[in-house]
N, CA, C, O and the ligand as a Tripos MOL2 file, in Angstrom:
@<TRIPOS>MOLECULE
protein
  317   315    80     0     0
PROTEIN
NO_CHARGES

@<TRIPOS>ATOM
      1 N           0.8390   -1.2110    0.0000 N.3       1 MET1
      2 CA          0.0000    0.0000    0.0000 C.3       1 MET1
      3 C           0.8630    1.2460    0.0000 C.2       1 MET1
      4 O           1.9930    1.2500    0.4870 O.2       1 MET1
      5 N           0.2980    2.3010   -0.5600 N.am      2 PHE2
      6 CA          1.0090    3.5680   -0.5780 C.3       2 PHE2
      7 C           0.9590    4.2010    0.8070 C.2       2 PHE2
      8 O          -0.1030    4.3260    1.4180 O.2       2 PHE2
      9 N           2.1140    4.5890    1.2750 N.am      3 SER3
     10 CA          2.1480    5.2420    2.5790 C.3       3 SER3
     11 C           2.7800    6.6130    2.4370 C.2       3 SER3
     12 O           3.6620    6.8170    1.6030 O.2       3 SER3
     13 N           2.3410    7.5180    3.2270 N.am      4 LEU4
     14 CA          2.8780    8.8770    3.1780 C.3       4 LEU4
     15 C           4.3500    8.8540    3.5760 C.2       4 LEU4
     16 O           4.7120    8.1810    4.5410 O.2       4 LEU4
     17 N           5.2120    9.5820    2.8480 N.am      5 PRO5
     18 CA          6.6210    9.6330    3.2280 C.3       5 PRO5
     19 C           6.7700   10.2850    4.5840 C.2       5 PRO5
     20 O           6.0130   11.1850    4.9510 O.2       5 PRO5
     21 N           7.7670    9.8120    5.3270 N.am      6 SER6
     22 CA          7.9790   10.3470    6.6660 C.3       6 SER6
     23 C           8.4870   11.7820    6.5910 C.2       6 SER6
     24 O           8.9390   12.2250    5.5360 O.2       6 SER6
     25 N           8.4180   12.4860    7.6680 N.am      7 PHE7
     26 CA          8.8010   13.8910    7.6970 C.3       7 PHE7
     27 C          10.2590   14.1010    7.2890 C.2       7 PHE7
     28 O          10.5250   15.0030    6.4950 O.2       7 PHE7
     29 N          11.2280   13.3080    7.7930 N.am      8 PRO8
     30 CA         12.6270   13.4860    7.3300 C.3       8 PRO8
     31 C          12.7700   13.3100    5.8340 C.2       8 PRO8
     32 O          13.5470   14.0230    5.1990 O.2       8 PRO8
     33 N          12.0280   12.3630    5.2550 N.am      9 LYS9
     34 CA         12.0780   12.1660    3.7960 C.3       9 LYS9
     35 C          11.5690   13.4130    3.0760 C.2       9 LYS9
     36 O          12.1850   13.8850    2.1210 O.2       9 LYS9
     37 N          10.4480   13.9350    3.5410 N.am     10 LEU10
     38 CA          9.8980   15.1510    2.9410 C.3      10 LEU10
     39 C          10.9120   16.2880    3.0310 C.2      10 LEU10
     40 O          11.0590   17.0740    2.0950 O.2      10 LEU10
     41 N          11.6060   16.3670    4.1590 N.am     11 LEU11
     42 CA         12.5910   17.4240    4.3760 C.3      11 LEU11
     43 C          13.7180   17.2970    3.3560 C.2      11 LEU11
     44 O          14.1670   18.2930    2.7890 O.2      11 LEU11
     45 N          14.1760   16.0460    3.1240 N.am     12 VAL12
     46 CA         15.2580   15.8110    2.1610 C.3      12 VAL12
     47 C          14.7930   16.1790    0.7570 C.2      12 VAL12
     48 O          15.5160   16.8260    0.0000 O.2      12 VAL12
     49 N          13.5770   15.7570    0.4210 N.am     13 ILE13
     50 CA         13.0330   16.0680   -0.9110 C.3      13 ILE13
     51 C          12.9120   17.5780   -1.0800 C.2      13 ILE13
     52 O          13.2630   18.1170   -2.1290 O.2      13 ILE13
     53 N          12.4230   18.2500   -0.0620 N.am     14 ALA14
     54 CA         12.2810   19.7010   -0.1220 C.3      14 ALA14
     55 C          13.6450   20.3630   -0.2880 C.2      14 ALA14
     56 O          13.7940   21.3230   -1.0440 O.2      14 ALA14
     57 N          14.6460   19.8330    0.4340 N.am     15 ALA15
     58 CA         15.9930   20.4030    0.3440 C.3      15 ALA15
     59 C          16.5450   20.2280   -1.0650 C.2      15 ALA15
     60 O          17.1470   21.1460   -1.6210 O.2      15 ALA15
     61 N          16.3350   19.0310   -1.6460 N.am     16 ILE16
     62 CA         16.8290   18.7730   -3.0100 C.3      16 ILE16
     63 C          16.1470   19.7180   -3.9900 C.2      16 ILE16
     64 O          16.7990   20.3090   -4.8510 O.2      16 ILE16
     65 N          14.8280   19.8570   -3.8530 N.am     17 ILE17
     66 CA         14.0800   20.7580   -4.7480 C.3      17 ILE17
     67 C          14.5920   22.1820   -4.5890 C.2      17 ILE17
     68 O          14.7640   22.8970   -5.5770 O.2      17 ILE17
     69 N          14.8360   22.5980   -3.3450 N.am     18 ALA18
     70 CA         15.3180   23.9560   -3.0860 C.3      18 ALA18
     71 C          16.6780   24.1800   -3.7320 C.2      18 ALA18
     72 O          16.9240   25.2270   -4.3310 O.2      18 ALA18
     73 N          17.5740   23.1780   -3.6080 N.am     19 VAL19
     74 CA         18.9170   23.3120   -4.1840 C.3      19 VAL19
     75 C          18.8320   23.3770   -5.7020 C.2      19 VAL19
     76 O          19.4720   24.2210   -6.3300 O.2      19 VAL19
     77 N          18.0360   22.4810   -6.2940 N.am     20 VAL20
     78 CA         17.8810   22.4600   -7.7570 C.3      20 VAL20
     79 C          17.2930   23.7870   -8.2240 C.2      20 VAL20
     80 O          17.7650   24.3800   -9.1940 O.2      20 VAL20
     81 N          16.2580   24.2450   -7.5220 N.am     21 TRP21
     82 CA         15.5910   25.5050   -7.8910 C.3      21 TRP21
     83 C          16.5670   26.6690   -7.7710 C.2      21 TRP21
     84 O          16.5780   27.5800   -8.5990 O.2      21 TRP21
     85 N          17.4050   26.6190   -6.6970 N.am     22 TYR22
     86 CA         18.3650   27.7030   -6.4710 C.3      22 TYR22
     87 C          19.3720   27.7730   -7.6230 C.2      22 TYR22
     88 O          19.6670   28.8510   -8.1400 O.2      22 TYR22
     89 N          19.8980   26.5980   -8.0180 N.am     23 PHE23
     90 CA         20.9140   26.6050   -9.0850 C.3      23 PHE23
     91 C          20.3020   26.9630  -10.4290 C.2      23 PHE23
     92 O          20.9220   27.6380  -11.2500 O.2      23 PHE23
     93 N          19.0500   26.4910  -10.6460 N.am     24 MET24
     94 CA         18.3760   26.8500  -11.9010 C.3      24 MET24
     95 C          18.1620   28.3550  -11.9720 C.2      24 MET24
     96 O          18.3650   28.9730  -13.0170 O.2      24 MET24
     97 N          17.7520   28.9350  -10.8580 N.am     25 ARG25
     98 CA         17.5040   30.3770  -10.8210 C.3      25 ARG25
     99 C          18.8030   31.1410  -11.0180 C.2      25 ARG25
    100 O          18.8430   32.1610  -11.7070 O.2      25 ARG25
    101 N          19.9000   30.6160  -10.3830 N.am     26 ARG26
    102 CA         21.1960   31.2940  -10.4990 C.3      26 ARG26
    103 C          21.6740   31.2680  -11.9490 C.2      26 ARG26
    104 O          22.1660   32.2660  -12.4750 O.2      26 ARG26
    105 N          21.5150   30.0910  -12.5910 N.am     27 ALA27
    106 CA         21.9400   29.9720  -13.9900 C.3      27 ALA27
    107 C          21.1270   30.9080  -14.8690 C.2      27 ALA27
    108 O          21.6600   31.5390  -15.7810 O.2      27 ALA27
    109 N          19.8210   30.9950  -14.5840 N.am     28 LYS28
    110 CA         18.9400   31.8590  -15.3650 C.3      28 LYS28
    111 C          19.3580   33.3230  -15.1930 C.2      28 LYS28
    112 O          19.4240   34.0790  -16.1620 O.2      28 LYS28
    113 N          19.6380   33.7080  -13.9420 N.am     29 VAL29
    114 CA         20.0290   35.0980  -13.6620 C.3      29 VAL29
    115 C          21.3490   35.4100  -14.3550 C.2      29 VAL29
    116 O          21.5130   36.4810  -14.9410 O.2      29 VAL29
    117 N          22.3080   34.4530  -14.2850 N.am     30 ALA30
    118 CA         23.6140   34.6830  -14.9250 C.3      30 ALA30
    119 C          23.4280   34.8600  -16.4270 C.2      30 ALA30
    120 O          24.0380   35.7390  -17.0350 O.2      30 ALA30
    121 N          22.5830   34.0200  -17.0210 N.am     31 GLY31
    122 CA         22.3320   34.1360  -18.4580 C.3      31 GLY31
    123 C          21.6680   35.4580  -18.7940 C.2      31 GLY31
    124 O          21.9940   36.0970  -19.7940 O.2      31 GLY31
    125 N          20.7290   35.8620  -17.9420 N.am     32 THR32
    126 CA         20.0380   37.1290  -18.1830 C.3      32 THR32
    127 C          21.0200   38.2870  -18.0730 C.2      32 THR32
    128 O          20.9660   39.2380  -18.8530 O.2      32 THR32
    129 N          21.9280   38.1960  -17.0830 N.am     33 ASP33
    130 CA         22.9200   39.2640  -16.9180 C.3      33 ASP33
    131 C          23.7830   39.3910  -18.1650 C.2      33 ASP33
    132 O          24.0320   40.4920  -18.6570 O.2      33 ASP33
    133 N          24.2410   38.2250  -18.6750 N.am     34 GLN34
    134 CA         25.0780   38.2520  -19.8780 C.3      34 GLN34
    135 C          24.3190   38.8740  -21.0440 C.2      34 GLN34
    136 O          24.8430   39.7160  -21.7730 O.2      34 GLN34
    137 N          23.0600   38.4350  -21.2040 N.am     35 GLY35
    138 CA         22.2570   38.9640  -22.3000 C.3      35 GLY35
    139 C          22.0580   40.4580  -22.1510 C.2      35 GLY35
    140 O          22.1290   41.2070  -23.1250 O.2      35 GLY35
    141 N          21.8040   40.8880  -20.9090 N.am     36 ASP36
    142 CA         21.5800   42.3160  -20.6920 C.3      36 ASP36
    143 C          22.8160   43.1200  -21.0390 C.2      36 ASP36
    144 O          22.7340   44.1490  -21.7090 O.2      36 ASP36
    145 N          23.9970   42.6270  -20.5640 N.am     37 SER37
    146 CA         25.2190   43.4010  -20.8190 C.3      37 SER37
    147 C          25.5170   43.4470  -22.3140 C.2      37 SER37
    148 O          25.9940   44.4560  -22.8340 O.2      37 SER37
    149 N          25.2240   42.3220  -23.0050 N.am     38 GLN38
    150 CA         25.4510   42.3190  -24.4500 C.3      38 GLN38
    151 C          24.4920   43.2860  -25.1320 C.2      38 GLN38
    152 O          24.8640   44.0200  -26.0470 O.2      38 GLN38
    153 N          23.2430   43.2660  -24.6600 N.am     39 GLN39
    154 CA         22.2580   44.1710  -25.2490 C.3      39 GLN39
    155 C          22.6550   45.6160  -24.9670 C.2      39 GLN39
    156 O          22.5210   46.4880  -25.8250 O.2      39 GLN39
    157 N          23.1520   45.8600  -23.7390 N.am     40 ASN40
    158 CA         23.5430   47.2240  -23.3940 C.3      40 ASN40
    159 C          24.6850   47.6890  -24.2860 C.2      40 ASN40
    160 O          24.6950   48.8230  -24.7640 O.2      40 ASN40
    161 N          25.6610   46.7820  -24.5080 N.am     41 ARG41
    162 CA         26.7900   47.1540  -25.3510 C.3      41 ARG41
    163 C          26.3080   47.4680  -26.7670 C.2      41 ARG41
    164 O          26.7320   48.4440  -27.3850 O.2      41 ARG41
    165 N          25.4020   46.6070  -27.2660 N.am     42 ALA42
    166 CA         24.8800   46.8290  -28.6180 C.3      42 ALA42
    167 C          24.0940   48.1300  -28.6510 C.2      42 ALA42
    168 O          24.1980   48.9140  -29.5940 O.2      42 ALA42
    169 N          23.2950   48.3460  -27.5870 N.am     43 GLY43
    170 CA         22.4980   49.5650  -27.5400 C.3      43 GLY43
    171 C          23.3850   50.7950  -27.4760 C.2      43 GLY43
    172 O          23.0920   51.8080  -28.1120 O.2      43 GLY43
    173 N          24.4820   50.7130  -26.7030 N.am     44 THR44
    174 CA         25.3930   51.8590  -26.6070 C.3      44 THR44
    175 C          26.0460   52.1290  -27.9600 C.2      44 THR44
    176 O          26.2310   53.2790  -28.3590 O.2      44 THR44
    177 N          26.3970   51.0320  -28.6660 N.am     45 ALA45
    178 CA         27.0450   51.2150  -29.9600 C.3      45 ALA45
    179 C          26.1080   51.9090  -30.9350 C.2      45 ALA45
    180 O          26.5220   52.7240  -31.7590 O.2      45 ALA45
    181 N          24.8020   51.5530  -30.8140 N.am     46 LYS46
    182 CA         23.8340   52.1480  -31.7260 C.3      46 LYS46
    183 C          23.2800   53.4680  -31.1930 C.2      46 LYS46
    184 O          22.6020   54.2110  -31.9020 O.2      46 LYS46
    185 N          23.5930   53.7400  -29.9010 N.am     47 GLY47
    186 CA         22.9990   54.9070  -29.2530 C.3      47 GLY47
    187 C          23.5100   56.2150  -29.8250 C.2      47 GLY47
    188 O          24.5120   56.2470  -30.5390 O.2      47 GLY47
    189 N          22.8160   57.2820  -29.5060 N.am     48 PRO48
    190 CA         23.1960   58.6060  -30.0230 C.3      48 PRO48
    191 C          24.5190   59.1010  -29.4410 C.2      48 PRO48
    192 O          25.1780   59.9550  -30.0340 O.2      48 PRO48
    193 N          24.9200   58.5500  -28.2440 N.am     49 ALA49
    194 CA         26.1590   59.0150  -27.6160 C.3      49 ALA49
    195 C          27.3700   58.6440  -28.4710 C.2      49 ALA49
    196 O          28.3660   59.3670  -28.4980 O.2      49 ALA49
    197 N          27.2700   57.4860  -29.1830 N.am     50 GLN50
    198 CA         28.4010   57.0270  -29.9870 C.3      50 GLN50
    199 C          28.3700   57.6340  -31.3890 C.2      50 GLN50
    200 O          29.3300   57.4930  -32.1470 O.2      50 GLN50
    201 N          27.3090   58.2860  -31.7260 N.am     51 LYS51
    202 CA         27.2040   58.8790  -33.0580 C.3      51 LYS51
    203 C          28.2060   60.0310  -33.1840 C.2      51 LYS51
    204 O          28.2190   60.9220  -32.3350 O.2      51 LYS51
    205 N          29.0300   60.0300  -34.2060 N.am     52 PRO52
    206 CA         30.0060   61.1090  -34.3530 C.3      52 PRO52
    207 C          29.3050   62.4420  -34.5260 C.2      52 PRO52
    208 O          28.3440   62.5790  -35.2830 O.2      52 PRO52
    209 N          29.8170   63.4130  -33.8000 N.am     53 VAL53
    210 CA         29.2100   64.7490  -33.8910 C.3      53 VAL53
    211 C          29.7010   65.4190  -35.1670 C.2      53 VAL53
    212 O          30.9020   65.5480  -35.4030 O.2      53 VAL53
    213 N          28.7660   65.8290  -35.9590 N.am     54 GLU54
    214 CA         29.1310   66.4830  -37.2130 C.3      54 GLU54
    215 C          29.1210   67.9900  -37.0250 C.2      54 GLU54
    216 O          28.1770   68.5510  -36.4680 O.2      54 GLU54
    217 N          30.1540   68.6250  -37.4830 N.am     55 ASP55
    218 CA         30.2030   70.0820  -37.4030 C.3      55 ASP55
    219 C          29.2510   70.6730  -38.4260 C.2      55 ASP55
    220 O          29.3080   70.3750  -39.6190 O.2      55 ASP55
    221 N          28.3860   71.5080  -37.9190 N.am     56 MET56
    222 CA         27.4290   72.1550  -38.8140 C.3      56 MET56
    223 C          27.9940   73.5080  -39.2440 C.2      56 MET56
    224 O          28.4550   74.2990  -38.4210 O.2      56 MET56
    225 N          27.9480   73.7390  -40.4910 N.am     57 VAL57
    226 CA         28.4300   75.0320  -41.0110 C.3      57 VAL57
    227 C          27.2970   75.7160  -41.7610 C.2      57 VAL57
    228 O          26.4010   75.0630  -42.2970 O.2      57 VAL57
    229 N          27.3530   77.0050  -41.7880 N.am     58 GLN58
    230 CA         26.3110   77.7480  -42.4870 C.3      58 GLN58
    231 C          26.7190   77.9350  -43.9390 C.2      58 GLN58
    232 O          27.8540   78.2950  -44.2480 O.2      58 GLN58
    233 N          25.7970   77.6890  -44.7830 N.am     59 CYS59
    234 CA         26.0600   77.8380  -46.2070 C.3      59 CYS59
    235 C          26.2440   79.3190  -46.5370 C.2      59 CYS59
    236 O          25.4330   80.1630  -46.1550 O.2      59 CYS59
    237 N          27.3090   79.6070  -47.2420 N.am     60 LYS60
    238 CA         27.5710   81.0000  -47.6150 C.3      60 LYS60
    239 C          26.6550   81.4580  -48.7390 C.2      60 LYS60
    240 O          26.4810   82.6510  -48.9890 O.2      60 LYS60
    241 N          26.0720   80.4620  -49.4100 N.am     61 SER61
    242 CA         25.2270   80.7930  -50.5510 C.3      61 SER61
    243 C          23.7790   81.0580  -50.1380 C.2      61 SER61
    244 O          23.1880   82.0760  -50.4990 O.2      61 SER61
    245 N          23.2050   80.0850  -49.3450 N.am     62 CYS62
    246 CA         21.7890   80.2170  -49.0020 C.3      62 CYS62
    247 C          21.5490   80.4360  -47.5150 C.2      62 CYS62
    248 O          20.4250   80.7350  -47.1110 O.2      62 CYS62
    249 N          22.6160   80.2880  -46.6720 N.am     63 GLY63
    250 CA         22.4520   80.5520  -45.2420 C.3      63 GLY63
    251 C          21.9600   79.3690  -44.4390 C.2      63 GLY63
    252 O          21.8350   79.4790  -43.2190 O.2      63 GLY63
    253 N          21.6770   78.2430  -45.0670 N.am     64 ALA64
    254 CA         21.2080   77.0540  -44.3510 C.3      64 ALA64
    255 C          22.3850   76.3480  -43.6990 C.2      64 ALA64
    256 O          23.5160   76.4250  -44.1790 O.2      64 ALA64
    257 N          22.1020   75.6500  -42.5820 N.am     65 TYR65
    258 CA         23.1510   74.9000  -41.8910 C.3      65 TYR65
    259 C          23.1850   73.4740  -42.4250 C.2      65 TYR65
    260 O          22.1400   72.8600  -42.6400 O.2      65 TYR65
    261 N          24.3930   72.9490  -42.6390 N.am     66 PHE66
    262 CA         24.5570   71.5860  -43.1390 C.3      66 PHE66
    263 C          25.8470   71.0110  -42.5860 C.2      66 PHE66
    264 O          26.7340   71.7780  -42.2130 O.2      66 PHE66
    265 N          25.9970   69.6510  -42.5140 N.am     67 PRO67
    266 CA         27.2240   69.0290  -42.0300 C.3      67 PRO67
    267 C          28.4110   69.4470  -42.8920 C.2      67 PRO67
    268 O          28.3340   69.4690  -44.1210 O.2      67 PRO67
    269 N          29.5350   69.7840  -42.1990 N.am     68 ALA68
    270 CA         30.6990   70.3040  -42.9170 C.3      68 ALA68
    271 C          31.2570   69.3030  -43.9170 C.2      68 ALA68
    272 O          31.8200   69.6780  -44.9460 O.2      68 ALA68
    273 N          31.0840   67.9710  -43.5870 N.am     69 LYS69
    274 CA         31.6580   66.9420  -44.4750 C.3      69 LYS69
    275 C          30.8630   66.8260  -45.7790 C.2      69 LYS69
    276 O          31.3970   66.4150  -46.8090 O.2      69 LYS69
    277 N          29.6080   67.1850  -45.7190 N.am     70 SER70
    278 CA         28.7970   67.0900  -46.9340 C.3      70 SER70
    279 C          28.4400   68.4730  -47.4240 C.2      70 SER70
    280 O          28.6450   69.4690  -46.7310 O.2      70 SER70
    281 N          27.9320   68.5200  -48.5670 N.am     71 GLY71
    282 CA         27.5960   69.8120  -49.1410 C.3      71 GLY71
    283 C          26.1940   70.2500  -48.7870 C.2      71 GLY71
    284 O          25.4000   69.4580  -48.2800 O.2      71 GLY71
    285 N          25.8980   71.4480  -49.0390 N.am     72 CYS72
    286 CA         24.5560   71.9790  -48.8040 C.3      72 CYS72
    287 C          23.6090   71.4270  -49.8650 C.2      72 CYS72
    288 O          24.0150   71.0300  -50.9570 O.2      72 CYS72
    289 N          22.3420   71.4210  -49.4980 N.am     73 SER73
    290 CA         21.3330   70.9010  -50.4210 C.3      73 SER73
    291 C          21.1890   71.8130  -51.6420 C.2      73 SER73
    292 O          20.6400   71.4090  -52.6670 O.2      73 SER73
    293 N          21.6880   73.0470  -51.5190 N.am     74 CYS74
    294 CA         21.5620   73.9470  -52.6540 C.3      74 CYS74
    295 C          22.6800   73.7230  -53.6740 C.2      74 CYS74
    296 O          22.6740   74.2950  -54.7650 O.2      74 CYS74
    297 N          23.6740   72.8430  -53.2760 N.am     75 GLY75
    298 CA         24.7540   72.5560  -54.2000 C.3      75 GLY75
    299 C          26.0630   73.2180  -53.8130 C.2      75 GLY75
    300 O          27.1150   72.8840  -54.3570 O.2      75 GLY75
    301 N          26.0050   74.1620  -52.8690 N.am     76 HIS76
    302 CA         27.2090   74.8590  -52.4180 C.3      76 HIS76
    303 C          27.9870   73.9300  -51.4870 C.2      76 HIS76
    304 O          27.3850   73.3440  -50.5870 O.2      76 HIS76
    305 N          29.2790   73.7760  -51.6630 N.am     77 SER77
    306 CA         30.0830   72.9000  -50.8080 C.3      77 SER77
    307 C          30.6930   73.6910  -49.6580 C.2      77 SER77
    308 O          30.7760   74.9170  -49.7230 O.2      77 SER77
    309 N          31.1290   72.9790  -48.5830 N.am     78 ALA78
    310 CA         31.6360   73.6380  -47.3730 C.3      78 ALA78
    311 C          32.9330   74.3590  -47.6640 C.2      78 ALA78
    312 O          33.1550   75.4610  -47.1620 O.2      78 ALA78
    313 N          33.8000   73.7520  -48.4720 N.am     79 ASN79
    314 CA         35.1210   74.3650  -48.7100 C.3      79 ASN79
    315 C          35.1450   75.0740  -50.0590 C.2      79 ASN79
    316 O          36.1660   75.6480  -50.4370 O.2      79 ASN79
    317 ZN         23.1900   76.3210  -49.4470 Zn       80 ZN80
@<TRIPOS>BOND
     1     1     2 1
     2     2     3 1
     3     3     4 2
     4     3     5 am
     5     5     6 1
     6     6     7 1
     7     7     8 2
     8     7     9 am
     9     9    10 1
    10    10    11 1
    11    11    12 2
    12    11    13 am
    13    13    14 1
    14    14    15 1
    15    15    16 2
    16    15    17 am
    17    17    18 1
    18    18    19 1
    19    19    20 2
    20    19    21 am
    21    21    22 1
    22    22    23 1
    23    23    24 2
    24    23    25 am
    25    25    26 1
    26    26    27 1
    27    27    28 2
    28    27    29 am
    29    29    30 1
    30    30    31 1
    31    31    32 2
    32    31    33 am
    33    33    34 1
    34    34    35 1
    35    35    36 2
    36    35    37 am
    37    37    38 1
    38    38    39 1
    39    39    40 2
    40    39    41 am
    41    41    42 1
    42    42    43 1
    43    43    44 2
    44    43    45 am
    45    45    46 1
    46    46    47 1
    47    47    48 2
    48    47    49 am
    49    49    50 1
    50    50    51 1
    51    51    52 2
    52    51    53 am
    53    53    54 1
    54    54    55 1
    55    55    56 2
    56    55    57 am
    57    57    58 1
    58    58    59 1
    59    59    60 2
    60    59    61 am
    61    61    62 1
    62    62    63 1
    63    63    64 2
    64    63    65 am
    65    65    66 1
    66    66    67 1
    67    67    68 2
    68    67    69 am
    69    69    70 1
    70    70    71 1
    71    71    72 2
    72    71    73 am
    73    73    74 1
    74    74    75 1
    75    75    76 2
    76    75    77 am
    77    77    78 1
    78    78    79 1
    79    79    80 2
    80    79    81 am
    81    81    82 1
    82    82    83 1
    83    83    84 2
    84    83    85 am
    85    85    86 1
    86    86    87 1
    87    87    88 2
    88    87    89 am
    89    89    90 1
    90    90    91 1
    91    91    92 2
    92    91    93 am
    93    93    94 1
    94    94    95 1
    95    95    96 2
    96    95    97 am
    97    97    98 1
    98    98    99 1
    99    99   100 2
   100    99   101 am
   101   101   102 1
   102   102   103 1
   103   103   104 2
   104   103   105 am
   105   105   106 1
   106   106   107 1
   107   107   108 2
   108   107   109 am
   109   109   110 1
   110   110   111 1
   111   111   112 2
   112   111   113 am
   113   113   114 1
   114   114   115 1
   115   115   116 2
   116   115   117 am
   117   117   118 1
   118   118   119 1
   119   119   120 2
   120   119   121 am
   121   121   122 1
   122   122   123 1
   123   123   124 2
   124   123   125 am
   125   125   126 1
   126   126   127 1
   127   127   128 2
   128   127   129 am
   129   129   130 1
   130   130   131 1
   131   131   132 2
   132   131   133 am
   133   133   134 1
   134   134   135 1
   135   135   136 2
   136   135   137 am
   137   137   138 1
   138   138   139 1
   139   139   140 2
   140   139   141 am
   141   141   142 1
   142   142   143 1
   143   143   144 2
   144   143   145 am
   145   145   146 1
   146   146   147 1
   147   147   148 2
   148   147   149 am
   149   149   150 1
   150   150   151 1
   151   151   152 2
   152   151   153 am
   153   153   154 1
   154   154   155 1
   155   155   156 2
   156   155   157 am
   157   157   158 1
   158   158   159 1
   159   159   160 2
   160   159   161 am
   161   161   162 1
   162   162   163 1
   163   163   164 2
   164   163   165 am
   165   165   166 1
   166   166   167 1
   167   167   168 2
   168   167   169 am
   169   169   170 1
   170   170   171 1
   171   171   172 2
   172   171   173 am
   173   173   174 1
   174   174   175 1
   175   175   176 2
   176   175   177 am
   177   177   178 1
   178   178   179 1
   179   179   180 2
   180   179   181 am
   181   181   182 1
   182   182   183 1
   183   183   184 2
   184   183   185 am
   185   185   186 1
   186   186   187 1
   187   187   188 2
   188   187   189 am
   189   189   190 1
   190   190   191 1
   191   191   192 2
   192   191   193 am
   193   193   194 1
   194   194   195 1
   195   195   196 2
   196   195   197 am
   197   197   198 1
   198   198   199 1
   199   199   200 2
   200   199   201 am
   201   201   202 1
   202   202   203 1
   203   203   204 2
   204   203   205 am
   205   205   206 1
   206   206   207 1
   207   207   208 2
   208   207   209 am
   209   209   210 1
   210   210   211 1
   211   211   212 2
   212   211   213 am
   213   213   214 1
   214   214   215 1
   215   215   216 2
   216   215   217 am
   217   217   218 1
   218   218   219 1
   219   219   220 2
   220   219   221 am
   221   221   222 1
   222   222   223 1
   223   223   224 2
   224   223   225 am
   225   225   226 1
   226   226   227 1
   227   227   228 2
   228   227   229 am
   229   229   230 1
   230   230   231 1
   231   231   232 2
   232   231   233 am
   233   233   234 1
   234   234   235 1
   235   235   236 2
   236   235   237 am
   237   237   238 1
   238   238   239 1
   239   239   240 2
   240   239   241 am
   241   241   242 1
   242   242   243 1
   243   243   244 2
   244   243   245 am
   245   245   246 1
   246   246   247 1
   247   247   248 2
   248   247   249 am
   249   249   250 1
   250   250   251 1
   251   251   252 2
   252   251   253 am
   253   253   254 1
   254   254   255 1
   255   255   256 2
   256   255   257 am
   257   257   258 1
   258   258   259 1
   259   259   260 2
   260   259   261 am
   261   261   262 1
   262   262   263 1
   263   263   264 2
   264   263   265 am
   265   265   266 1
   266   266   267 1
   267   267   268 2
   268   267   269 am
   269   269   270 1
   270   270   271 1
   271   271   272 2
   272   271   273 am
   273   273   274 1
   274   274   275 1
   275   275   276 2
   276   275   277 am
   277   277   278 1
   278   278   279 1
   279   279   280 2
   280   279   281 am
   281   281   282 1
   282   282   283 1
   283   283   284 2
   284   283   285 am
   285   285   286 1
   286   286   287 1
   287   287   288 2
   288   287   289 am
   289   289   290 1
   290   290   291 1
   291   291   292 2
   292   291   293 am
   293   293   294 1
   294   294   295 1
   295   295   296 2
   296   295   297 am
   297   297   298 1
   298   298   299 1
   299   299   300 2
   300   299   301 am
   301   301   302 1
   302   302   303 1
   303   303   304 2
   304   303   305 am
   305   305   306 1
   306   306   307 1
   307   307   308 2
   308   307   309 am
   309   309   310 1
   310   310   311 1
   311   311   312 2
   312   311   313 am
   313   313   314 1
   314   314   315 1
   315   315   316 2
@<TRIPOS>SUBSTRUCTURE
     1 MET1         2 RESIDUE 1 A MET
     2 PHE2         6 RESIDUE 1 A PHE
     3 SER3        10 RESIDUE 1 A SER
     4 LEU4        14 RESIDUE 1 A LEU
     5 PRO5        18 RESIDUE 1 A PRO
     6 SER6        22 RESIDUE 1 A SER
     7 PHE7        26 RESIDUE 1 A PHE
     8 PRO8        30 RESIDUE 1 A PRO
     9 LYS9        34 RESIDUE 1 A LYS
    10 LEU10       38 RESIDUE 1 A LEU
    11 LEU11       42 RESIDUE 1 A LEU
    12 VAL12       46 RESIDUE 1 A VAL
    13 ILE13       50 RESIDUE 1 A ILE
    14 ALA14       54 RESIDUE 1 A ALA
    15 ALA15       58 RESIDUE 1 A ALA
    16 ILE16       62 RESIDUE 1 A ILE
    17 ILE17       66 RESIDUE 1 A ILE
    18 ALA18       70 RESIDUE 1 A ALA
    19 VAL19       74 RESIDUE 1 A VAL
    20 VAL20       78 RESIDUE 1 A VAL
    21 TRP21       82 RESIDUE 1 A TRP
    22 TYR22       86 RESIDUE 1 A TYR
    23 PHE23       90 RESIDUE 1 A PHE
    24 MET24       94 RESIDUE 1 A MET
    25 ARG25       98 RESIDUE 1 A ARG
    26 ARG26      102 RESIDUE 1 A ARG
    27 ALA27      106 RESIDUE 1 A ALA
    28 LYS28      110 RESIDUE 1 A LYS
    29 VAL29      114 RESIDUE 1 A VAL
    30 ALA30      118 RESIDUE 1 A ALA
    31 GLY31      122 RESIDUE 1 A GLY
    32 THR32      126 RESIDUE 1 A THR
    33 ASP33      130 RESIDUE 1 A ASP
    34 GLN34      134 RESIDUE 1 A GLN
    35 GLY35      138 RESIDUE 1 A GLY
    36 ASP36      142 RESIDUE 1 A ASP
    37 SER37      146 RESIDUE 1 A SER
    38 GLN38      150 RESIDUE 1 A GLN
    39 GLN39      154 RESIDUE 1 A GLN
    40 ASN40      158 RESIDUE 1 A ASN
    41 ARG41      162 RESIDUE 1 A ARG
    42 ALA42      166 RESIDUE 1 A ALA
    43 GLY43      170 RESIDUE 1 A GLY
    44 THR44      174 RESIDUE 1 A THR
    45 ALA45      178 RESIDUE 1 A ALA
    46 LYS46      182 RESIDUE 1 A LYS
    47 GLY47      186 RESIDUE 1 A GLY
    48 PRO48      190 RESIDUE 1 A PRO
    49 ALA49      194 RESIDUE 1 A ALA
    50 GLN50      198 RESIDUE 1 A GLN
    51 LYS51      202 RESIDUE 1 A LYS
    52 PRO52      206 RESIDUE 1 A PRO
    53 VAL53      210 RESIDUE 1 A VAL
    54 GLU54      214 RESIDUE 1 A GLU
    55 ASP55      218 RESIDUE 1 A ASP
    56 MET56      222 RESIDUE 1 A MET
    57 VAL57      226 RESIDUE 1 A VAL
    58 GLN58      230 RESIDUE 1 A GLN
    59 CYS59      234 RESIDUE 1 A CYS
    60 LYS60      238 RESIDUE 1 A LYS
    61 SER61      242 RESIDUE 1 A SER
    62 CYS62      246 RESIDUE 1 A CYS
    63 GLY63      250 RESIDUE 1 A GLY
    64 ALA64      254 RESIDUE 1 A ALA
    65 TYR65      258 RESIDUE 1 A TYR
    66 PHE66      262 RESIDUE 1 A PHE
    67 PRO67      266 RESIDUE 1 A PRO
    68 ALA68      270 RESIDUE 1 A ALA
    69 LYS69      274 RESIDUE 1 A LYS
    70 SER70      278 RESIDUE 1 A SER
    71 GLY71      282 RESIDUE 1 A GLY
    72 CYS72      286 RESIDUE 1 A CYS
    73 SER73      290 RESIDUE 1 A SER
    74 CYS74      294 RESIDUE 1 A CYS
    75 GLY75      298 RESIDUE 1 A GLY
    76 HIS76      302 RESIDUE 1 A HIS
    77 SER77      306 RESIDUE 1 A SER
    78 ALA78      310 RESIDUE 1 A ALA
    79 ASN79      314 RESIDUE 1 A ASN
    80 ZN80       317 GROUP 0 **** ****
């Protein structure tokens, strides 16, 4: 016949479950941390902080501001 496990047995089973759950949670957290840091690095690389600042110059022809490396939309170049 099926008999209820004794209290010490239940305690051991609970301890095993707790240990397994603890390590599973730790592994999950470690994986999440790695993913987060990788995502953060990728996000920083794509973020506006890493975007090179372009010097804006005023067009001598039409007065509009445009990046110094490129020309004005009116066709006038920076140099
Ligand atoms: Zn212009």
